[in-house]
VOSEFI-137599 format. One record per residue (C-alpha): residue in one letter; x, y, z. Coordinates in nm, 2 decimals. Layout:
// residues N
R; A; X; Y; Z;
...
***
This chain:
// residues 251
R; M; 8.87; 9.63; 5.55;
R; T; 8.89; 9.34; 5.73;
R; L; 8.71; 9.28; 6.03;
R; P; 9.02; 9.30; 6.24;
R; A; 9.11; 9.60; 6.07;
R; L; 8.79; 9.76; 6.16;
R; Q; 8.76; 9.67; 6.49;
R; R; 9.15; 9.81; 6.55;
R; A; 9.04; 10.14; 6.39;
R; F; 8.73; 10.17; 6.58;
R; T; 8.94; 10.09; 6.92;
R; A; 9.14; 10.39; 6.81;
R; A; 8.82; 10.60; 6.73;
R; V; 8.72; 10.55; 7.09;
R; L; 9.04; 10.64; 7.27;
R; G; 9.12; 10.88; 7.05;
R; A; 9.01; 11.23; 6.92;
R; E; 8.88; 11.19; 6.60;
R; D; 8.76; 10.91; 6.39;
R; G; 9.05; 10.86; 6.16;
R; A; 9.05; 10.54; 5.93;
R; L; 8.73; 10.45; 6.05;
R; T; 8.54; 10.76; 5.89;
R; A; 8.54; 10.60; 5.53;
R; H; 8.41; 10.29; 5.67;
R; I; 8.08; 10.39; 5.82;
R; A; 7.79; 10.57; 5.76;
R; P; 7.71; 10.88; 5.71;
R; G; 7.58; 11.01; 6.02;
R; L; 7.74; 10.81; 6.25;
R; A; 8.01; 11.00; 6.30;
R; G; 7.82; 11.15; 6.61;
R; R; 7.70; 10.86; 6.74;
R; I; 8.10; 10.76; 6.77;
R; A; 8.18; 11.07; 6.92;
R; V; 7.95; 11.02; 7.21;
R; Y; 8.08; 10.69; 7.22;
R; R; 8.44; 10.85; 7.28;
R; N; 8.30; 11.08; 7.52;
R; T; 8.10; 10.79; 7.76;
R; V; 8.36; 10.53; 7.67;
R; Q; 8.69; 10.80; 7.80;
R; S; 8.49; 10.97; 8.11;
R; S; 8.40; 10.64; 8.27;
R; L; 8.74; 10.49; 8.25;
R; A; 8.85; 10.85; 8.43;
R; E; 8.62; 10.79; 8.66;
R; V; 8.71; 10.44; 8.79;
R; I; 9.06; 10.61; 8.84;
R; A; 8.94; 10.88; 9.03;
R; A; 8.72; 10.68; 9.21;
R; A; 9.08; 10.46; 9.27;
R; F; 9.27; 10.74; 9.36;
R; P; 9.05; 11.01; 9.59;
R; I; 9.39; 11.12; 9.76;
R; T; 9.59; 11.21; 9.47;
R; R; 9.31; 11.39; 9.32;
R; R; 9.25; 11.61; 9.63;
R; I; 9.63; 11.68; 9.59;
R; V; 9.64; 11.80; 9.24;
R; G; 9.32; 11.92; 9.23;
R; P; 8.98; 11.82; 9.02;
R; M; 9.07; 12.00; 8.68;
R; F; 9.44; 11.84; 8.67;
R; F; 9.33; 11.50; 8.81;
R; A; 9.04; 11.47; 8.53;
R; A; 9.33; 11.57; 8.25;
R; L; 9.61; 11.34; 8.38;
R; A; 9.33; 11.04; 8.41;
R; G; 9.20; 11.14; 8.10;
R; R; 9.57; 11.15; 7.93;
R; Y; 9.58; 10.75; 8.10;
R; A; 9.26; 10.61; 8.01;
R; V; 9.36; 10.72; 7.63;
R; T; 9.71; 10.55; 7.60;
R; R; 9.66; 10.28; 7.87;
R; P; 9.30; 10.16; 7.83;
R; P; 9.23; 9.82; 8.02;
R; R; 9.37; 9.52; 7.93;
R; L; 9.15; 9.31; 8.15;
R; P; 8.76; 9.27; 8.20;
R; Q; 8.77; 9.34; 8.54;
R; L; 8.74; 9.78; 8.61;
R; S; 8.88; 9.68; 8.95;
R; A; 9.23; 9.60; 8.80;
R; Y; 9.23; 9.89; 8.58;
R; G; 9.45; 10.13; 8.74;
R; A; 9.77; 9.90; 8.88;
R; D; 10.01; 10.13; 8.64;
R; F; 9.89; 10.49; 8.70;
R; P; 10.11; 10.53; 9.02;
R; D; 10.39; 10.48; 8.69;
R; F; 10.20; 10.70; 8.44;
R; I; 10.24; 10.96; 8.74;
R; A; 10.55; 10.89; 8.77;
R; D; 10.64; 10.96; 8.40;
R; D; 10.43; 11.27; 8.38;
R; A; 10.63; 11.45; 8.67;
R; A; 10.73; 11.74; 8.38;
R; H; 10.36; 11.80; 8.42;
R; H; 10.29; 11.85; 8.83;
R; G; 10.62; 11.87; 8.95;
R; L; 10.55; 11.68; 9.27;
R; A; 10.82; 11.37; 9.32;
R; Y; 10.59; 11.24; 9.61;
R; L; 10.30; 11.16; 9.43;
R; P; 10.37; 10.84; 9.25;
R; D; 10.44; 10.72; 9.63;
R; I; 10.09; 10.85; 9.74;
R; A; 9.92; 10.69; 9.44;
R; R; 10.10; 10.33; 9.51;
R; L; 10.01; 10.42; 9.88;
R; E; 9.62; 10.39; 9.74;
R; W; 9.68; 10.13; 9.50;
R; A; 9.80; 9.90; 9.77;
R; R; 9.48; 9.98; 9.97;
R; G; 9.27; 9.87; 9.72;
R; E; 9.48; 9.57; 9.67;
R; S; 9.45; 9.47; 10.02;
R; Y; 9.05; 9.54; 10.06;
R; F; 9.01; 9.29; 9.75;
R; A; 9.27; 9.03; 9.85;
R; A; 9.19; 8.67; 9.93;
R; D; 9.06; 8.61; 10.32;
R; A; 9.29; 8.39; 10.52;
R; P; 9.29; 8.34; 10.87;
R; A; 9.59; 8.53; 11.05;
R; L; 9.86; 8.39; 11.22;
R; A; 9.78; 8.29; 11.59;
R; P; 10.03; 8.41; 11.87;
R; E; 9.99; 8.01; 11.98;
R; A; 10.21; 7.91; 11.69;
R; I; 10.54; 8.12; 11.78;
R; A; 10.48; 7.98; 12.10;
R; A; 10.45; 7.63; 12.02;
R; L; 10.79; 7.68; 11.79;
R; A; 11.11; 7.51; 12.01;
R; P; 11.38; 7.81; 12.10;
R; E; 11.61; 7.68; 11.88;
R; A; 11.38; 7.66; 11.59;
R; L; 11.27; 8.00; 11.57;
R; N; 11.58; 8.15; 11.38;
R; A; 11.49; 7.97; 11.09;
R; A; 11.12; 7.98; 11.12;
R; V; 10.96; 8.15; 10.80;
R; L; 10.67; 8.38; 10.82;
R; A; 10.37; 8.42; 10.55;
R; L; 10.27; 8.71; 10.49;
R; H; 9.91; 8.76; 10.51;
R; P; 9.72; 8.81; 10.14;
R; A; 9.62; 9.14; 10.29;
R; T; 9.95; 9.26; 10.39;
R; R; 10.10; 9.52; 10.21;
R; L; 10.44; 9.71; 10.25;
R; M; 10.52; 10.12; 10.13;
R; V; 10.89; 10.20; 10.19;
R; S; 10.91; 10.59; 10.08;
R; R; 11.17; 10.85; 10.07;
R; F; 10.85; 11.08; 10.13;
R; P; 10.61; 11.12; 10.46;
R; I; 10.35; 10.96; 10.26;
R; M; 10.16; 10.84; 10.60;
R; R; 10.15; 11.15; 10.70;
R; I; 10.05; 11.33; 10.35;
R; W; 9.77; 11.09; 10.31;
R; R; 9.63; 11.17; 10.63;
R; V; 9.62; 11.55; 10.61;
R; N; 9.43; 11.51; 10.28;
R; Q; 9.15; 11.32; 10.45;
R; P; 8.82; 11.43; 10.32;
R; E; 8.71; 11.58; 10.67;
R; V; 9.05; 11.77; 10.70;
R; V; 8.95; 12.14; 10.57;
R; D; 9.31; 12.35; 10.62;
R; V; 9.62; 12.10; 10.52;
R; P; 9.90; 12.18; 10.73;
R; A; 10.24; 12.19; 10.59;
R; V; 10.41; 11.89; 10.56;
R; D; 10.83; 11.81; 10.62;
R; M; 10.90; 11.66; 10.28;
R; A; 11.24; 11.54; 10.41;
R; V; 11.10; 11.26; 10.65;
R; A; 11.12; 10.94; 10.50;
R; E; 10.81; 10.72; 10.63;
R; N; 10.76; 10.36; 10.59;
R; V; 10.40; 10.21; 10.59;
R; L; 10.20; 9.87; 10.65;
R; I; 9.91; 9.81; 10.52;
R; S; 9.70; 9.50; 10.64;
R; R; 9.33; 9.38; 10.68;
R; T; 9.16; 9.28; 10.98;
R; G; 8.76; 9.23; 11.01;
R; G; 8.69; 9.34; 10.72;
R; Q; 8.92; 9.69; 10.72;
R; V; 9.19; 9.81; 10.57;
R; R; 9.44; 9.96; 10.82;
R; L; 9.74; 10.18; 10.78;
R; R; 10.02; 10.17; 11.05;
R; E; 10.36; 10.34; 11.00;
R; L; 10.68; 10.14; 11.07;
R; T; 11.01; 10.26; 11.21;
R; P; 11.32; 10.18; 10.98;
R; G; 11.36; 9.86; 11.19;
R; D; 11.01; 9.74; 11.15;
R; A; 11.02; 9.79; 10.80;
R; A; 11.37; 9.61; 10.69;
R; F; 11.24; 9.36; 10.92;
R; V; 10.88; 9.25; 10.72;
R; T; 11.07; 9.35; 10.39;
R; T; 11.33; 9.04; 10.48;
R; I; 11.00; 8.80; 10.57;
R; Q; 10.86; 8.91; 10.27;
R; E; 11.18; 8.78; 10.08;
R; G; 11.10; 8.43; 10.28;
R; R; 11.39; 8.44; 10.49;
R; G; 11.38; 8.33; 10.85;
R; L; 11.32; 8.51; 11.15;
R; G; 11.67; 8.54; 11.28;
R; T; 11.79; 8.69; 10.93;
R; A; 11.48; 8.93; 10.98;
R; A; 11.55; 9.02; 11.32;
R; E; 11.96; 9.05; 11.21;
R; R; 11.84; 9.34; 10.95;
R; G; 11.60; 9.50; 11.16;
R; L; 11.85; 9.54; 11.42;
R; A; 12.10; 9.69; 11.14;
R; A; 11.86; 9.92; 11.00;
R; E; 11.77; 10.05; 11.36;
R; P; 12.01; 9.97; 11.63;
R; G; 11.70; 10.01; 11.89;
R; F; 11.48; 9.78; 11.71;
R; D; 11.26; 9.56; 11.95;
R; L; 11.19; 9.25; 11.76;
R; E; 10.96; 9.14; 12.05;
R; A; 10.72; 9.43; 12.01;
R; A; 10.71; 9.42; 11.67;
R; L; 10.63; 9.08; 11.63;
R; R; 10.34; 9.09; 11.91;
R; D; 10.23; 9.44; 11.71;
R; H; 10.24; 9.20; 11.37;
R; L; 10.07; 8.92; 11.52;
R; I; 9.75; 9.15; 11.65;
R; G; 9.74; 9.34; 11.31;
R; G; 9.67; 9.02; 11.15;
R; T; 10.07; 9.05; 10.92;
R; F; 10.11; 8.69; 10.91;
R; S; 9.90; 8.37; 10.81;
R; G; 10.15; 8.12; 10.83;
R; V; 10.47; 7.96; 10.97;
R; R; 10.73; 7.67; 10.84;
R; N; 11.07; 7.58; 10.99;
***
């Protein structure tokens, strides 16, 4: 067996349930050691996923989550030498596993949790100061393009993801019923080193989505009003400047 083939066989043995093709190429007595190593690797990867998705774990329960994370670890091992990046496609894996859990909202909860982690680890940058907007000439406001802060994330969902996230915090003992027919949009930002979640109205979510596309303030405001006739651009912009949603402006 060539070295590349041996490496592939060893990887398959570590991520699988048995030694398979590796058995004929290892010394007698090593199978037990490989089994120990297999268990260590798979359980360690599952623990990484559990640490990144505590709310998802609480919703489905520890036993179900352990099985889910175990299947994920086996079928989608790390591709980067950076465990903080492991789990980016776990929400999609959950979506593909819907037949097992039957919770249509679960992938969006996992996406919200991952977005929080991304926000925490995102690069730092100064937040856009209100003075930068005030300094723009009135005729330049419509064309002004705002840059999202590196730590800003927007989650748009047809489910009440903010409510679900709140009622499944560790300190909540009795989880109340949640109306699953309510759609919610959540802005994730980081100020003072703390990741914060804030629910946005439909108009505000459309506004931020348009900014994210690189469109000007005028277009973003129009889309916000189209999504929500009562959308208050001035109030929304004030809240975003306070919350550090943006990091720059150009015209």
